[in-house]
Structure formats: structure tokens, C-alpha cells
C-alpha positions in Angstrom: 124.0 230.5 163.7 127.4 229.0 163.2 127.9 228.6 167.0 124.5 226.9 167.4 125.4 224.4 164.6 128.8 223.7 166.2 127.2 223.2 169.6 124.7 220.8 168.0 127.4 218.8 166.3 129.5 218.6 169.5 126.4 217.4 171.5 125.8 214.6 168.9 129.4 213.6 169.1 129.3 213.4 173.0 126.1 211.3 172.7 128.1 208.9 170.5 131.0 208.7 173.0 128.5 208.1 175.8 127.0 205.2 173.9 130.4 203.7 173.2 131.5 204.2 176.8 128.5 202.0 178.0 129.5 199.1 175.8 131.9 196.3 176.9 134.3 196.8 174.0 137.9 197.7 174.7 137.9 201.5 174.7 139.7 203.0 171.7 138.6 206.6 171.9 141.6 207.9 170.0 140.7 206.3 166.7 137.0 207.4 167.0 138.1 211.0 167.8 140.5 211.1 164.9 137.8 209.8 162.5 135.3 212.4 163.8 137.7 215.3 163.4 138.7 214.1 159.9 135.1 213.6 158.7 134.0 216.9 160.2 136.8 218.8 158.4 136.1 216.9 155.1 132.4 217.8 155.1 132.9 221.3 156.4 130.3 223.8 155.0 128.2 221.0 153.4 124.5 220.9 154.3 121.9 218.1 154.0 118.6 218.7 152.2 117.0 219.3 155.6 119.4 222.2 156.2 121.5 220.6 159.0 125.3 220.3 158.7 126.2 217.1 156.7 128.4 215.7 159.5 125.2 215.1 161.5 124.4 212.2 159.2 127.7 210.3 159.7 127.3 210.9 163.5 123.8 209.5 163.5 124.9 206.5 161.5 127.8 205.9 163.9 125.3 206.2 166.9 123.1 203.5 165.3 126.1 201.3 164.8 127.2 201.7 168.4 123.9 201.9 170.3 121.5 199.7 168.2 123.9 197.2 166.7 126.5 197.1 169.5 129.6 197.3 167.2 133.0 198.6 168.3 135.5 201.3 167.4 136.4 200.0 163.9 132.7 200.1 162.8 132.0 203.4 164.5 135.1 205.0 162.8 134.1 203.5 159.4 130.5 204.9 159.8 131.9 208.4 160.6 134.1 208.1 157.4 131.6 206.3 155.2 130.8 209.3 152.8 134.3 210.9 152.8 135.7 209.1 149.7 132.4 209.5 147.7 131.7 213.1 148.5 135.2 214.7 148.9 138.6 214.7 147.2 140.0 212.1 149.7 140.8 208.6 148.4 140.7 205.2 149.9 144.5 205.3 150.0 144.3 208.4 152.2 142.0 206.6 154.6 144.3 203.6 154.6 147.4 205.8 155.4 145.5 207.6 158.3 143.3 204.8 159.7 144.8 201.5 158.6 143.8 198.7 156.2 140.7 197.4 158.0 138.8 200.7 158.2 139.9 201.6 154.6 138.6 198.2 153.4 135.2 198.8 155.0 135.0 202.4 153.7 136.0 201.2 150.2 133.2 198.5 150.4 130.7 201.2 151.4 131.9 203.6 148.6 131.5 200.9 146.0 127.8 200.4 146.8 127.1 204.0 147.5 125.3 204.6 144.2 122.5 202.5 145.6 121.7 198.9 144.8 119.1 200.2 142.3 121.0 202.3 139.8 119.6 203.5 136.5 121.0 200.8 134.3 120.0 197.2 134.9 123.6 196.0 134.6 124.6 198.5 137.3 122.0 197.2 139.6 123.3 193.6 139.4 126.9 194.8 139.6 126.2 196.9 142.7 124.4 194.0 144.3 127.4 191.7 143.6 129.8 194.2 145.0 127.7 194.5 148.2 127.5 190.7 148.6 131.2 190.1 147.8 132.2 192.8 150.3 129.8 191.4 152.8 131.4 188.0 152.5 134.8 189.6 153.3 133.5 191.7 156.2 129.9 191.6 157.3 130.3 195.1 159.0 130.0 196.6 155.5 126.3 195.7 155.2 125.6 196.4 158.8 126.9 200.0 158.4 125.0 200.2 155.1 121.7 199.2 156.9 122.5 201.8 159.6 122.9 204.4 156.8 119.6 203.4 155.3 117.9 203.6 158.7 119.0 207.1 159.3 118.0 208.1 155.7 114.5 206.7 156.4 114.3 208.6 159.7 115.0 211.8 157.8 112.9 211.0 154.7 110.4 213.8 155.4 112.7 216.4 153.8 112.5 214.7 150.4 109.9 215.1 147.6 107.1 212.5 147.7 108.3 210.7 144.5 111.7 210.3 146.0 110.1 209.1 149.3 108.2 206.3 147.4 111.4 205.2 145.6 113.5 205.0 148.7 110.6 203.4 150.7 110.2 200.8 147.9 114.0 200.0 147.9 113.8 199.7 151.7 110.9 197.2 151.7 112.3 195.3 148.7 115.8 194.6 150.1 117.0 196.5 153.2 114.3 195.3 155.7 114.6 191.7 154.5 118.4 192.0 154.8 118.1 193.3 158.3 115.7 190.4 159.1 118.2 187.8 157.8 121.0 189.4 159.8 118.9 189.2 163.0 118.4 192.9 163.4 114.8 192.6 164.5 114.3 196.1 165.9 115.9 197.7 162.9 113.9 195.5 160.5 110.7 196.5 162.3 111.5 200.2 162.2 112.4 200.1 158.5 109.1 198.5 157.7 107.2 201.0 159.8 108.9 204.0 158.3 108.3 202.7 154.8 104.7 202.1 155.6 104.3 205.6 157.2 105.5 207.4 154.1 103.6 205.2 151.6 100.3 205.0 153.6 100.2 208.0 156.0 96.5 207.8 156.6 96.4 204.1 157.4 99.5 204.5 159.6 97.8 207.3 161.6 94.6 205.4 161.9 96.3 202.3 163.4 98.4 204.5 165.6 95.3 206.2 167.0 93.5 202.8 167.5 96.6 201.5 169.4 96.6 204.6 171.6 92.8 204.2 172.3 93.1 200.6 173.3 96.3 201.0 175.4 94.5 201.2 178.7 92.6 198.0 178.1 95.9 196.2 177.0 97.6 197.3 180.2 94.7 196.0 182.3 94.8 192.6 180.5 98.6 192.4 180.9 98.6 193.2 184.6 95.8 190.7 185.2 97.8 188.1 183.3 101.3 188.8 184.7 100.4 188.9 188.4 100.2 185.1 189.1 103.1 184.5 186.7 105.5 186.9 188.5 104.7 185.3 191.8 105.5 181.8 190.4 108.8 182.8 188.7 110.0 184.7 191.9 109.3 181.5 193.9 111.5 179.6 191.5 114.4 182.0 192.2 114.7 183.6 188.8 116.1 187.1 188.1 114.0 188.2 185.1 112.3 191.1 183.2 108.7 190.7 182.0 107.1 193.2 179.7 104.4 193.4 177.0 105.6 194.2 173.5 103.0 195.7 171.1 103.0 194.5 167.5 104.4 197.0 165.0 102.0 199.2 163.0 103.2 197.7 159.7 102.7 194.1 161.0 99.2 194.9 162.2 98.3 196.4 158.8 100.0 193.5 156.9 97.9 191.0 158.9 94.7 193.0 158.3 95.4 192.8 154.6 96.4 189.2 154.4 93.5 188.0 156.6 91.0 190.5 155.2 90.1 191.5 158.8 89.7 194.8 160.7 91.9 196.1 163.5 89.5 194.7 166.1 89.9 191.2 164.8 93.7 191.0 165.3 94.0 189.0 168.6 97.8 189.1 169.0 98.3 192.9 169.2 100.7 192.3 172.0 103.0 189.6 173.2 104.6 189.0 176.6 108.4 188.7 176.7 110.2 187.1 179.6 114.0 187.7 179.6 115.8 185.7 182.4 119.3 185.7 183.8 120.5 182.1 183.7 121.4 180.4 186.9 125.1 179.3 186.8 124.5 175.7 188.0 121.8 174.7 185.4 121.6 174.2 181.6 120.0 177.3 180.0 117.7 175.2 177.8 116.4 173.4 180.9 115.8 176.7 182.6 113.7 177.9 179.6 111.6 174.8 179.8 111.2 175.2 183.5 109.8 178.7 183.0 107.5 177.2 180.3 106.3 174.6 182.8 105.6 177.3 185.4 103.5 179.2 182.8 101.5 176.2 181.7 100.8 175.2 185.3 98.8 178.5 185.5 97.5 179.0 181.9 96.4 176.4 179.3 98.7 176.4 176.2 97.6 176.2 172.6 99.4 173.1 171.4 99.8 174.1 167.7 101.5 177.4 168.7 104.6 176.1 170.5 107.9 177.0 168.8 111.2 175.7 170.1 113.8 178.1 168.5 116.3 177.2 171.3 117.0 173.6 170.1 116.8 174.7 166.5 117.7 178.4 166.1 116.5 180.4 163.0 118.9 181.0 160.2 119.5 184.5 161.5 120.7 183.2 164.9 117.4 183.9 166.7 116.8 181.7 169.8 113.7 181.7 172.0 110.9 179.5 173.3 107.5 180.6 172.1 104.1 179.5 173.4 100.5 180.8 173.2 98.2 180.5 176.3 94.7 181.4 177.1 94.8 184.3 179.5 92.4 185.0 182.5 90.4 187.4 180.3 89.6 184.8 177.6 92.3 186.1 175.2 95.1 184.2 173.5 98.5 185.7 174.6 101.8 184.8 173.0 104.8 184.5 175.4 108.5 184.6 174.3 111.0 183.1 176.7 114.7 184.2 176.3 117.9 184.3 178.3 119.5 187.8 178.4 122.1 186.8 175.8 119.4 185.4 173.5 117.5 188.7 173.9 120.6 190.7 172.9 121.1 188.5 169.8 117.4 188.8 168.9 117.6 192.6 169.0 121.1 193.2 167.7 121.6 190.2 165.5 124.9 188.8 164.4 126.8 191.8 165.9 125.9 190.4 169.3 126.5 186.8 168.1 130.1 187.6 167.5 130.4 189.0 171.0 129.6 185.7 172.5 130.6 183.0 170.1 134.2 182.7 171.2 133.3 182.3 174.9 133.0 178.6 175.6 131.1 179.3 178.8 128.1 180.7 176.9 126.4 177.4 176.2 123.1 179.0 175.4 124.6 180.5 172.2 125.0 178.1 169.3 128.7 177.7 168.4 127.9 177.0 164.7 127.6 180.3 162.8 124.4 180.4 160.9 125.7 183.6 159.2 128.6 181.6 157.7 126.1 179.1 156.3 124.1 181.9 154.8 127.1 183.6 153.3 128.2 180.2 151.8 124.8 180.1 150.0 125.4 183.7 148.8 128.8 182.6 147.4 127.1 179.8 145.5 124.8 182.3 143.9 127.6 184.7 143.0 129.5 181.9 141.2 126.8 181.9 138.4 124.7 185.1 138.6 121.7 185.5 136.4 122.3 187.8 133.3 119.1 189.6 134.0 119.6 192.2 136.7 116.1 192.1 138.3 116.1 188.3 138.2 119.4 188.4 140.0 118.1 190.7 142.7 114.9 188.6 143.1 117.1 185.5 143.4 119.1 187.0 146.2 115.9 188.3 147.9 114.2 184.9 147.6 115.4 183.5 151.0 115.7 186.7 153.0 112.3 186.8 154.4 111.0 183.3 154.1 109.7 181.3 157.0 111.7 178.2 157.7 111.2 174.4 158.0 113.5 171.7 159.3 114.0 168.5 157.4 116.2 165.5 157.9 118.7 163.6 155.7 118.5 159.7 155.9 121.3 159.8 158.4 119.4 162.3 160.7 121.3 165.5 159.8 119.1 168.6 160.0 118.8 170.9 157.0 117.0 174.3 157.2 115.0 175.3 154.2 112.5 178.1 153.4 108.8 177.2 153.8 107.3 175.7 150.6 110.7 174.3 149.6 110.5 171.2 147.4 112.3 167.9 147.1 114.4 169.5 144.3 115.4 172.4 146.6 116.6 169.9 149.2 118.7 168.1 146.5 120.5 171.3 145.6 120.9 172.1 149.3 122.9 168.9 149.6 125.1 169.5 146.6 124.7 171.1 143.1 125.6 167.8 141.4 122.9 166.0 143.4 120.4 168.6 142.3 121.4 168.5 138.6 121.0 164.7 138.4 117.9 164.4 140.7 115.1 162.2 139.3 112.9 162.0 142.4 112.9 161.6 146.2 111.6 159.4 149.0 109.9 161.5 151.7 109.3 159.5 154.9 110.1 156.4 152.8 107.4 157.2 150.2 108.3 158.0 146.6 107.4 161.6 145.5 108.1 163.8 142.5 110.7 166.6 142.3 108.0 169.2 142.8 106.8 167.7 146.2 106.6 170.4 148.9 108.3 169.5 152.1 107.1 169.9 155.7 109.0 170.3 158.9 110.1 167.0 160.3 110.2 165.2 156.9 113.0 162.7 156.3 114.2 163.0 152.7 116.3 160.7 150.5 117.2 161.9 147.1 117.3 159.6 144.0 119.7 160.5 141.2 120.6 159.3 137.7 123.6 160.2 135.6 121.4 160.6 132.5 119.3 163.3 134.2 120.0 167.0 133.6 118.1 170.2 134.6 115.1 171.2 132.6 113.4 174.6 132.0 110.2 173.5 133.9 112.3 173.0 137.1 112.4 176.7 137.5 108.7 176.7 138.1 108.7 174.8 141.4 112.1 175.5 143.1 112.0 178.2 145.9 115.6 178.6 147.1 118.0 181.0 145.6 120.7 178.3 145.4 118.5 175.9 143.4 117.3 178.6 141.0 120.8 179.9 140.3 122.3 176.5 139.7 119.5 175.4 137.4 119.8 178.6 135.3 123.6 178.2 135.2 123.2 174.6 134.0 120.6 175.5 131.4 122.9 178.2 130.0 125.7 175.7 129.8 123.4 173.2 128.0 122.3 175.9 125.6 126.0 176.9 124.8 126.8 173.3 124.1 123.8 173.1 121.7 124.8 176.3 120.0 128.3 174.9 119.4 126.8 171.7 118.0 124.6 173.6 115.6 127.5 175.7 114.5 129.5 172.6 113.6 126.5 171.2 111.7 126.2 174.3 109.6 129.9 174.5 109.1 130.0 170.9 107.9 127.1 171.4 105.5 128.7 174.6 104.0 132.1 172.8 103.6 130.5 169.9 101.9 128.8 172.3 99.4 132.0 174.3 98.9 130.7 177.5 100.4 133.1 179.8 102.3 132.1 180.5 105.9 131.6 184.3 106.2 129.4 186.7 108.2 127.4 187.6 105.1 126.6 183.9 104.6 125.5 183.5 108.2 123.3 186.6 108.0 121.7 185.2 104.8 120.9 181.9 106.5 119.6 183.6 109.7 117.3 185.9 107.6 116.0 183.0 105.6 115.0 181.0 108.6 113.7 184.0 110.5 116.3 184.5 113.2 117.8 187.8 114.3 120.8 186.1 116.0 123.1 183.5 114.6 123.1 181.8 118.1 119.3 181.2 117.7 119.9 179.6 114.3 122.6 177.3 115.6 120.4 176.3 118.6 117.5 175.5 116.3 119.7 173.3 114.1 121.1 171.3 117.0 117.5 170.8 118.3 116.4 169.7 114.8 113.7 172.3 114.7 115.1 173.3 111.3 117.3 171.4 108.7 119.8 172.5 106.2 118.8 171.3 102.7 121.1 169.1 100.6 122.0 172.0 98.4 122.4 175.0 100.8 123.7 177.2 97.9 120.0 177.6 96.9 119.3 179.6 100.1 122.1 182.0 99.2 120.4 182.7 95.8 117.0 183.4 97.5 116.0 187.0 98.1 115.9 188.1 101.7 112.4 187.0 103.0 110.4 186.9 106.2 109.9 183.2 106.3 106.5 183.0 108.0 106.7 179.2 108.7 110.0 179.5 110.5 108.9 182.6 112.3 105.9 180.7 113.5 108.1 177.7 114.6 110.4 180.0 116.4 107.6 181.5 118.5 105.8 178.2 119.0 108.9 176.5 120.5 110.3 179.7 122.0 113.6 178.9 120.2 116.6 180.8 121.5 114.9 182.6 124.3 114.8 181.2 127.8 111.7 182.2 129.7 114.0 183.6 132.3 116.0 185.8 129.9 113.3 188.1 128.5 114.5 191.4 127.2 114.1 194.2 129.7 111.5 196.9 129.0 112.9 199.4 126.5 113.0 203.1 127.4 112.2 205.1 124.3 114.4 208.2 123.9 111.6 209.9 121.9 109.2 209.7 124.8 107.8 213.2 125.6 107.6 213.7 129.4 107.6 217.5 129.3 104.0 217.8 130.4 104.8 216.1 133.8 106.6 218.0 136.5 108.4 215.3 138.5 108.9 217.6 141.5 105.2 218.2 142.0 102.3 215.9 142.9 100.4 215.1 139.7 96.6 215.5 140.2 94.6 212.7 138.6 91.7 214.7 137.0 88.7 212.9 135.7 89.0 214.4 132.3 92.5 213.0 131.9 91.5 209.4 132.6 92.6 207.1 129.8 94.1 210.1 127.9 97.0 210.9 130.3 96.8 208.1 132.9 95.4 204.6 133.3 94.9 202.3 136.3 96.5 198.9 136.4 94.7 195.6 137.0 97.5 194.2 139.2 96.1 196.2 142.1 93.0 197.9 140.7 93.4 201.3 142.3 90.3 203.5 142.7 90.0 207.2 143.5 90.8 207.7 147.2 93.5 205.0 147.3 97.1 205.9 148.2 98.8 205.7 144.7 101.8 206.6 142.7 102.5 207.0 139.0 105.0 205.4 136.7 105.8 207.2 133.5 105.4 204.8 130.5 107.3 205.0 127.2 104.2 206.6 125.6 104.2 209.4 128.2 101.1 208.3 130.0 101.1 207.4 133.7 100.4 203.9 135.0 98.6 204.3 138.4 99.4 201.7 141.1 98.5 201.4 144.7 101.5 202.3 146.9 101.1 198.8 148.4 101.1 197.1 145.0 103.7 194.2 145.2 104.2 193.8 141.4 104.9 197.6 141.2 107.7 197.3 143.9 110.1 196.5 141.0 109.1 199.7 139.3 110.0 201.7 142.4 113.4 200.0 142.8 114.3 199.9 139.2 113.0 203.1 137.6 113.1 205.6 140.5 113.5 208.5 138.0 110.1 207.7 136.5 108.1 207.5 139.7 105.7 210.4 140.2 103.8 211.4 143.3 100.0 211.4 142.5 96.8 212.4 144.2 93.2 212.1 143.1 90.8 214.9 142.1 87.1 214.2 142.4 85.8 211.4 140.2 82.1 211.0 139.8 81.7 210.2 136.1 83.8 207.1 135.6 83.1 203.9 137.5 85.8 201.6 138.8 85.5 197.9 139.6 86.0 196.9 143.2 85.3 193.8 145.3 84.0 193.4 148.8 83.9 190.3 151.0 81.0 189.7 153.4 80.8 187.1 156.1 78.1 186.3 158.7 75.4 184.1 160.1 73.1 182.6 157.5 69.4 183.2 157.7 66.3 183.2 155.4 66.2 186.4 153.3 69.7 187.7 154.0 70.7 187.5 150.3 67.7 189.6 149.4 68.6 192.2 152.1 72.2 192.4 150.7 71.0 193.0 147.1 68.3 195.5 148.3 71.0 197.6 150.0 73.4 197.5 147.0 71.0 198.1 144.1 68.1 200.1 145.7 69.4 201.9 148.8 72.9 202.7 147.5 72.2 202.7 143.7 75.4 200.8 143.1 75.8 198.7 140.0 76.5 195.1 141.0 78.7 193.3 138.5 79.0 189.8 140.1 77.8 188.0 143.3 79.1 184.7 144.6 78.0 183.4 147.9 78.4 180.1 149.8 76.6 178.9 152.9 77.8 176.0 155.2 76.7 174.9 158.6 74.8 178.2 159.2 77.7 180.4 158.2 78.0 182.2 154.9 80.8 183.9 152.9 80.3 186.0 149.8 82.2 188.2 147.3 80.5 191.0 145.6 82.0 192.9 142.6 80.6 196.4 142.2 81.2 199.5 140.1 81.9 202.5 142.2 83.4 206.0 141.8 85.8 206.2 144.7 86.8 204.9 148.2 84.1 206.9 149.8 81.5 204.8 147.9 83.1 201.6 149.3 83.1 202.9 152.8 79.4 204.0 152.6 78.4 200.6 151.1 80.4 198.7 153.7 78.9 200.7 156.6 75.4 200.2 155.3 75.9 196.4 154.7 77.2 195.9 158.3 73.9 197.1 159.6 72.1 194.1 158.1 71.2 191.5 160.8 73.6 188.6 160.7 76.5 190.2 158.8 79.6 190.1 161.0 82.3 191.6 158.6 82.5 193.5 155.4 86.0 194.2 153.9 87.3 195.4 150.6 89.6 192.8 149.0 92.0 192.8 146.0 90.2 192.0 142.8 
């Protein structure tokens, strides 16, 4: 057994060396070999949960770093050593003495964030995130290796308990996949999403996988029919190129099915065609991309609204390509992506590949400006004034990771990249925090607009400011960028501190005038009289003139401690002393009895326990048969959420120790609300046919029906009471048989 394990480890190490040998990095085998031997010795005898030797994990992470990210010996060595300081008796100083300062710095950064971004305590979450981002600002390789570490953990997630799988999958979807997206690691981002989806929705994953396999032959036929004339044209132009069809990821297909409320058969862009060309030395790369575009549109008609020029204006993660959608010979829309070979490597390996080319002046197809540096600068802005609430802080960081982008112009023609749905106020903060703080309005395309005006690509924006203007609470309701949100919150906290100081001085002056000594007991007496639990809230209310100190404050000191109903009402009415963004975090009661739930087992949701031991949540309205998980509440009952529930993503990431794997038993007594959407061709009597099927044929209770008809086409939403997912499937199948109905899908209530 020992010999088999040693042989397996050695083969994994040789695979790593082969990958490194194929790269164009300067070969430094000595440092990699030294790191491997050191890590192998340090982890000797330790096993992973799957039963394999622990060293297989660092080896796998190092292979991802080398093969899938294209990084060099420093990163590979750091990946091999990334768990040594955390899991063994060796220190960062030991690593520095043996491997030098740079590797020690990266390993130290990885060790600091090893507890996971989502630790038990809220303050620890925010602190770990700050550590990650600060270290990332020093050396981006820290987060790249951390993403590689998470990718391997996701690939081996099957050995963990289901509850742990949901927690890790939730973390991955919440932050790691968006982070990989922002860093341009498209392939890794896609795999992280697919793996998370596979563990959270195994049946849906398998169903889409089967449908992709069943339709593969037809896709290949369409591709060959489409690609033939195109290959001939590109060859005549003298291009060296690769052309291939790329199938949409399973998660992307499912996500589109959910967002569009359509079935698999209605997703028209299941695959895209990618053309990767080798640039000719005597011609500008951008011109070559447009020449290929011209060759394509000479054969196939383009869809004008689907042209995307990411070569002239790269995405914030460095992505460059020319996209167009054309009508193929079989009457299907087909998306085509045109890239140079270097653009393709950057698209797949992200900023790791960007570094490789950015110092070579001959590579004109790679933008010399570093979009990564711009993004890290924004991160630094956020770190200067982080939110005191941990999950708010994480959400602020996450805000811009996944957002689609728009390009807007300053009055002088300078381009600024902002997330889609950004407002004029976001633009003001993008220019400078002082401009944002004093912004009173904007001119968009020379037309006056309010701060909340949403911008579109191509807008020219001029910001109007006033020295008397300062940030307001309501501004937080319409900004979308992390930078704007952070700066506004920081300014509001500064304003509040100033008001508290002013209120303290007012009370102090009033007490001095009355000859009363300033003590903690006196402050407590005043706070209790006016109904405030904190003296800061009392000071703030005084400064805002929501309460007033009487001419003879000594009378208050003689009053018995009372719950002043009027002031308690005033405090809640005006939300005095509590920012809407600084709500207290949910308390976790130490008296909660959780002994009846075994967290290591899948909890069966029995019908007799409904309402008593578990409840369903309205945010996602789960019904028996849905993929669900449970969250243990303070009262010991389980909240049941769909695994795809977006509001519950925070629960997975924040309270991983309270997440329970759940499955349904049969439910035929209780009814659950659900909504289906029907679409089709309108005709006389179709509404009667629909109600006949629901109430008479299927004996389903119909709670609400709304239907609209326009130009011979109708759409309707039907709320019904059913027992489980099977009821919905049977009802949908029966409705689809009605003449004129084209689609029936279940939608979120």
C-alpha cells in the first residue's frame, strides 16, 4: 500500500514537472524540487478526508497554477508549500530562510486567509477579506493560488458531507467564481460555477448533461455546415487559424433557463464558434480581426445589435475579442468570437498571461495599460474606509466582481468603465471622492439629470457640484459601485461623529450652567429618561434637535427611571442613532437546543413535522421535491430554502455550521403555493380550457389567475396550491397538450 501511494505521488510530481517544462518560463527546477521534497516531508503520514496522501492536494494545486494559469516557479513552489505553515510546526521564518523572501511572503499571505473568508465571527469574516485584498494588492499571485486551491477543493468535494458541500459551494458561488471572473480566469470561473451547481442541483445538472449529449450530433452537423464556407474564405485570405465550436456551460444554460423562464429547447445559443488566428507580422492586429469579421459577414448576415468590440475597449479583466452573431445556413443564430492567439491565452488564463506579454512592446494587440492595476486601486479605496458590518463589507467588495460593463465619456472625451446600471452619482465618485461628496446633479449628453439617473454606454457625462452639498442616507439606495457605496458610508459616519460631538457639547454646556457635575451616572440617567440605550444616540438626537434639554435639567435627575413612551416613539420614527446600513447582526442564542438535529446526517422533512420542526421561507417558496437545505434558527427549528435561493446565499457563507442537508419525505396533506407561467396563441375558449384542466381534470385548487392578450398572443400567471413538484410536472404536462399553448414553466412566486 505504501509503495502504491509513493508511486502515485511521484507520478503526480512528474506530471507537474512536464507541465512546467512545456511553459516558456525560465526553467528553475531546483527550487520546485526543493519545495516538493520539503512539503512531502512536512505532510508525511497525513491523509485527506478522501483517504489519499495529503501531499496530493498541494501537488494538484501546483499543477493548476502551472497548467491552467501559466504561472512560473515562484507560484508553483508557493502552491506546493501553501499549507505547510498552517498544518505543521514550520513557521514563515523557516520558509523564508529556505526559499527566500518572495515565496515566504506569498505563503504568509495564503496562511493568513487560510481560515476561509467566511469564518464563524462576523468580524473575522471582514478581517480575513481585508487580509486577502491587502495581500492581493501586494502580490496578485496570492489570490491566484487561493483560487487554484479552491478549484481543487471543489473537484474533490464528493468526499465531504452534504451540509459541508452546500456551505463550500455557496462560498464558491458567492465570491471565488466572481473573483476568478474579475481576474480573467474564464475557464476556471466556468468550472467553479459548474461544480457548485453540480453539488447543489445534481438532478438538474444530470438532466442538462443528458440533453447536451442527446443533441450533440445535431450541433456537430450545424457546425460543419456553417464552418465549411468560412474555412475556405479564411484560407484564401492567408490566415493561420483554429476554428472550433464551444458549448455553453451547464450552469450557464440552467441560469439562462431560470432567468428567461424557458426550457432547454428554447436556448438558441447553446454553442458559439471561436476563431483564434495567428497575426500576420506586417498588419495591425485590430485590422486583421475586422478583416476576418468582414469575411464572415460576406457569407452570413449579421445581427446588428449583437456586435461587441472588446478589442478597442477591453473588459476590466483584460478580455479582448470581437463578437458578432450571424444567421447560419440552417436558420439558427450563431455567435462568433474572433481572437488573436495571445488574446485567447489572456481570455483563458487571465492576468497571469497578461503579465507575460505586457512588457513586450512588439505585442501591440495587448493593451499596455493594466486594467488589473485600476481594479486594485478601486479595492484600495474601499479598504481605506471599510464598512463596520462584515457582510455589508463582503457585499460591497462583491458588488463589481460580476457586473456587466458600460463605457461612458467625460466632457473631454476620456473613457470611464462602469458596471451596468451605474448612475450619475457612481460616475462622480469614479472621478474623485470629493467630486462625489459634493455632487448635486449631472448633465448627460448636455441634458440635466438627477443623481439617480442610470447611465448607458456612449453617454457623455458632466458632473455639477456645490460646496454646500454633502452625502445623504438616501444616496445609498441608488449607487451601484463599491467605491461610491464605501465613500458615502464613510462620509455619513464622519457626519454622525461630528453630530455626536456637537450634542455632547450641548449637554455639557447645559449641565455646567445648572451646576451639575458630568459623570457616567448622570449620562445614564439622561439616556434612560429620553429612552436611549447608548449615550451616542442621546448626543446625536440633541444635535439634530429631535429632543431638547429643559431649562432646569436637575429635574430629570430627580425623576424615577422611566420608559419614556414619547421619546421611544420618536427614536423609532426618525431611526435616531441607527443607520439603515448598520443594523445589528442576527443574534445566536446560547440557550438554543439543537440536540434533536444530527448535522452529519440528511434531515428528512416529514409531513408531521411541518411548522413544528421546520418551516418553508417565502423568499424562494420551496415545495416538496425541490432541492433544498436547512438553516438552524435560534428557536431550534429549520428554515427550508431552495439550494438556488439567492437571499439564502448569505446563510451558507456566514453560518456554515448551521447548514443542514435536507430531503423531503412524501407530502400529501399540506398544500404549498406555487406559480406557473403559460404562453401561447390566443383563441376563443382557451381560458375555459385552462381552468377546466386545472380545477376539473387535475383537481388542483387555483388561488389566482392573471392573463393578458395582445395581437393574438397571450401570457398568463396561475397561482395554485399543490402538494409537491410532481403535481407541478403533471399539471404542466397536461396544460401543454391544450391547443395553442406553446410553453408552461414554473416561476418564482
